[in-house]
PABATI-857991 format. One record per residue (C-alpha): residue in one letter; residue number from 1; x, z, y. Coordinates in nm, 3 decimals, always signed. Example, Ala and Ser with C-alpha at 12.3 -4.5 7.8 and 13.67 -1.06 7.14 Angstrom:
<rs>
r->a	k->1	east->+1.230	up->+0.780	north->-0.450
r->s	k->2	east->+1.367	up->+0.714	north->-0.106
</rs>
This chain:
<rs>
r->x	k->1	east->+4.206	up->+4.462	north->-2.502
r->x	k->2	east->+4.299	up->+4.248	north->-2.204
r->x	k->3	east->+4.669	up->+4.196	north->-2.158
r->x	k->4	east->+4.844	up->+4.277	north->-1.833
r->x	k->5	east->+5.160	up->+4.108	north->-1.961
r->x	k->6	east->+5.253	up->+3.755	north->-1.874
r->x	k->7	east->+5.431	up->+3.561	north->-2.149
r->x	k->8	east->+5.801	up->+3.511	north->-2.087
r->x	k->9	east->+5.891	up->+3.143	north->-2.065
r->x	k->10	east->+6.228	up->+2.981	north->-2.012
r->x	k->11	east->+6.343	up->+2.625	north->-2.084
r->x	k->12	east->+6.547	up->+2.603	north->-2.404
r->x	k->13	east->+6.837	up->+2.434	north->-2.225
r->x	k->14	east->+6.860	up->+2.731	north->-1.987
r->x	k->15	east->+6.864	up->+2.976	north->-2.277
r->x	k->16	east->+7.124	up->+2.772	north->-2.464
r->x	k->17	east->+7.348	up->+2.741	north->-2.159
r->x	k->18	east->+7.336	up->+3.112	north->-2.075
r->x	k->19	east->+7.383	up->+3.239	north->-2.429
r->x	k->20	east->+7.659	up->+2.985	north->-2.506
r->x	k->21	east->+7.856	up->+3.084	north->-2.196
r->x	k->22	east->+7.818	up->+3.452	north->-2.284
r->x	k->23	east->+7.929	up->+3.384	north->-2.642
r->x	k->24	east->+8.226	up->+3.169	north->-2.533
r->x	k->25	east->+8.353	up->+3.427	north->-2.285
r->x	k->26	east->+8.304	up->+3.726	north->-2.515
r->x	k->27	east->+8.438	up->+3.522	north->-2.808
r->x	k->28	east->+8.758	up->+3.452	north->-2.613
r->x	k->29	east->+8.794	up->+3.820	north->-2.525
r->x	k->30	east->+8.731	up->+3.924	north->-2.885
r->x	k->31	east->+8.974	up->+3.662	north->-3.027
r->x	k->32	east->+9.247	up->+3.771	north->-2.787
r->x	k->33	east->+9.185	up->+4.141	north->-2.850
r->x	k->34	east->+9.194	up->+4.094	north->-3.228
r->x	k->35	east->+9.522	up->+3.900	north->-3.203
r->x	k->36	east->+9.396	up->+3.561	north->-3.315
r->x	k->37	east->+9.424	up->+3.376	north->-2.986
r->x	k->38	east->+9.273	up->+3.030	north->-2.956
r->x	k->39	east->+9.275	up->+2.976	north->-3.332
r->x	k->40	east->+9.004	up->+3.240	north->-3.379
r->x	k->41	east->+8.808	up->+3.165	north->-3.063
r->x	k->42	east->+8.553	up->+2.928	north->-3.226
r->x	k->43	east->+8.470	up->+3.175	north->-3.504
r->x	k->44	east->+8.454	up->+3.467	north->-3.262
r->x	k->45	east->+8.223	up->+3.265	north->-3.037
r->x	k->46	east->+7.997	up->+3.181	north->-3.332
r->x	k->47	east->+7.981	up->+3.547	north->-3.430
r->x	k->48	east->+7.896	up->+3.658	north->-3.076
r->x	k->49	east->+7.617	up->+3.396	north->-3.070
r->x	k->50	east->+7.434	up->+3.610	north->-3.324
r->x	k->51	east->+7.389	up->+3.876	north->-3.057
r->x	k->52	east->+7.360	up->+3.654	north->-2.747
r->x	k->53	east->+7.131	up->+3.379	north->-2.880
r->x	k->54	east->+6.970	up->+3.579	north->-3.160
r->x	k->55	east->+6.918	up->+3.875	north->-2.930
r->x	k->56	east->+6.730	up->+3.650	north->-2.688
r->x	k->57	east->+6.478	up->+3.573	north->-2.965
r->x	k->58	east->+6.446	up->+3.939	north->-3.062
r->x	k->59	east->+6.357	up->+4.018	north->-2.701
r->x	k->60	east->+6.116	up->+3.723	north->-2.677
r->x	k->61	east->+5.940	up->+3.836	north->-2.993
r->x	k->62	east->+5.883	up->+4.175	north->-2.838
r->x	k->63	east->+5.778	up->+4.040	north->-2.497
r->x	k->64	east->+5.545	up->+3.765	north->-2.616
r->x	k->65	east->+5.410	up->+3.888	north->-2.947
r->x	k->66	east->+5.436	up->+4.264	north->-2.990
r->x	k->67	east->+5.407	up->+4.400	north->-2.636
r->x	k->68	east->+5.061	up->+4.253	north->-2.566
r->x	k->69	east->+4.931	up->+4.410	north->-2.888
r->x	k->70	east->+5.049	up->+4.762	north->-2.800
r->x	k->71	east->+4.894	up->+5.026	north->-2.583
r->x	k->72	east->+5.003	up->+4.989	north->-2.222
r->x	k->73	east->+5.115	up->+5.354	north->-2.222
r->x	k->74	east->+5.479	up->+5.377	north->-2.121
r->x	k->75	east->+5.574	up->+5.586	north->-2.425
r->x	k->76	east->+5.435	up->+5.331	north->-2.668
r->x	k->77	east->+5.606	up->+5.044	north->-2.488
r->x	k->78	east->+5.945	up->+5.216	north->-2.465
r->x	k->79	east->+5.937	up->+5.346	north->-2.822
r->x	k->80	east->+5.838	up->+5.011	north->-2.967
r->x	k->81	east->+6.095	up->+4.822	north->-2.764
r->x	k->82	east->+6.382	up->+5.049	north->-2.868
r->x	k->83	east->+6.264	up->+5.027	north->-3.232
r->x	k->84	east->+6.256	up->+4.645	north->-3.211
r->x	k->85	east->+6.606	up->+4.646	north->-3.059
r->x	k->86	east->+6.730	up->+4.870	north->-3.340
r->x	k->87	east->+6.581	up->+4.667	north->-3.625
r->x	k->88	east->+6.674	up->+4.338	north->-3.459
r->x	k->89	east->+7.031	up->+4.458	north->-3.406
r->x	k->90	east->+7.062	up->+4.557	north->-3.771
r->x	k->91	east->+6.942	up->+4.212	north->-3.879
r->x	k->92	east->+7.169	up->+4.030	north->-3.631
r->x	k->93	east->+7.471	up->+4.236	north->-3.742
r->x	k->94	east->+7.398	up->+4.151	north->-4.104
r->x	k->95	east->+7.384	up->+3.781	north->-4.013
r->x	k->96	east->+7.708	up->+3.816	north->-3.822
r->x	k->97	east->+7.878	up->+3.989	north->-4.119
r->x	k->98	east->+7.755	up->+3.728	north->-4.366
r->x	k->99	east->+7.876	up->+3.447	north->-4.138
r->x	k->100	east->+8.218	up->+3.608	north->-4.108
r->x	k->101	east->+8.238	up->+3.644	north->-4.484
r->x	k->102	east->+8.128	up->+3.285	north->-4.549
r->x	k->103	east->+8.345	up->+3.113	north->-4.289
r->x	k->104	east->+8.653	up->+3.329	north->-4.269
r->x	k->105	east->+8.660	up->+3.493	north->-4.608
r->x	k->106	east->+8.644	up->+3.822	north->-4.420
r->x	k->107	east->+8.584	up->+4.110	north->-4.653
r->x	k->108	east->+8.562	up->+4.444	north->-4.478
r->x	k->109	east->+8.755	up->+4.720	north->-4.650
r->x	k->110	east->+8.440	up->+4.927	north->-4.636
r->x	k->111	east->+8.094	up->+4.789	north->-4.568
r->x	k->112	east->+7.992	up->+4.918	north->-4.226
r->x	k->113	east->+7.695	up->+5.147	north->-4.197
r->x	k->114	east->+7.380	up->+4.934	north->-4.161
r->x	k->115	east->+7.267	up->+5.119	north->-3.852
r->x	k->116	east->+7.576	up->+5.042	north->-3.641
r->x	k->117	east->+7.442	up->+4.697	north->-3.549
r->x	k->118	east->+7.115	up->+4.851	north->-3.437
r->x	k->119	east->+7.285	up->+5.108	north->-3.216
r->x	k->120	east->+7.521	up->+4.847	north->-3.073
r->x	k->121	east->+7.229	up->+4.619	north->-2.990
r->x	k->122	east->+7.038	up->+4.899	north->-2.818
r->x	k->123	east->+7.346	up->+4.973	north->-2.606
r->x	k->124	east->+7.390	up->+4.605	north->-2.525
r->x	k->125	east->+7.027	up->+4.565	north->-2.422
r->x	k->126	east->+7.041	up->+4.876	north->-2.203
r->x	k->127	east->+7.344	up->+4.733	north->-2.019
r->x	k->128	east->+7.177	up->+4.392	north->-1.981
r->x	k->129	east->+6.860	up->+4.551	north->-1.846
r->x	k->130	east->+7.061	up->+4.772	north->-1.611
r->x	k->131	east->+7.214	up->+4.455	north->-1.467
r->x	k->132	east->+6.865	up->+4.309	north->-1.421
r->x	k->133	east->+6.748	up->+4.633	north->-1.258
r->x	k->134	east->+7.041	up->+4.634	north->-1.014
r->x	k->135	east->+6.956	up->+4.275	north->-0.921
r->x	k->136	east->+6.594	up->+4.374	north->-0.845
r->x	k->137	east->+6.452	up->+4.177	north->-1.138
r->x	k->138	east->+6.201	up->+4.287	north->-1.401
r->x	k->139	east->+6.372	up->+4.508	north->-1.657
r->x	k->140	east->+6.323	up->+4.776	north->-1.921
r->x	k->141	east->+6.396	up->+5.041	north->-1.657
r->x	k->142	east->+6.128	up->+4.941	north->-1.407
r->x	k->143	east->+5.865	up->+4.861	north->-1.673
r->x	k->144	east->+5.815	up->+4.508	north->-1.544
r->x	k->145	east->+6.040	up->+4.327	north->-1.789
</rs>
């Protein structure tokens, strides 16, 4: 099968800069919202990096490895992408939880349902791709991204 998809390429320094800024801003918001202020900002930023930086690699894996191996039918592409987002989100949330436990001694009163990270990541990706769509760039919604 010949692939119609071009591999996604971006310099690592660009990825690091974008995902670090996202993590720092959201980490500050999360630290302030949770009542920790500046003292909790570094940990909150590190935890958000799981979704910003890790999520970038989940998306790259889909774009550059899985997507070219799938049927070009829209249903197959959409279904596989949402499934990858779900599984990737579950894995990233687990990493985030383990990091919080290791670095902050955080022990949740009740272990969260495993699927919450997957659903949260799907929602996050849909918002990110909506932003791309509104800017006229390739996205999940227009089938070009």
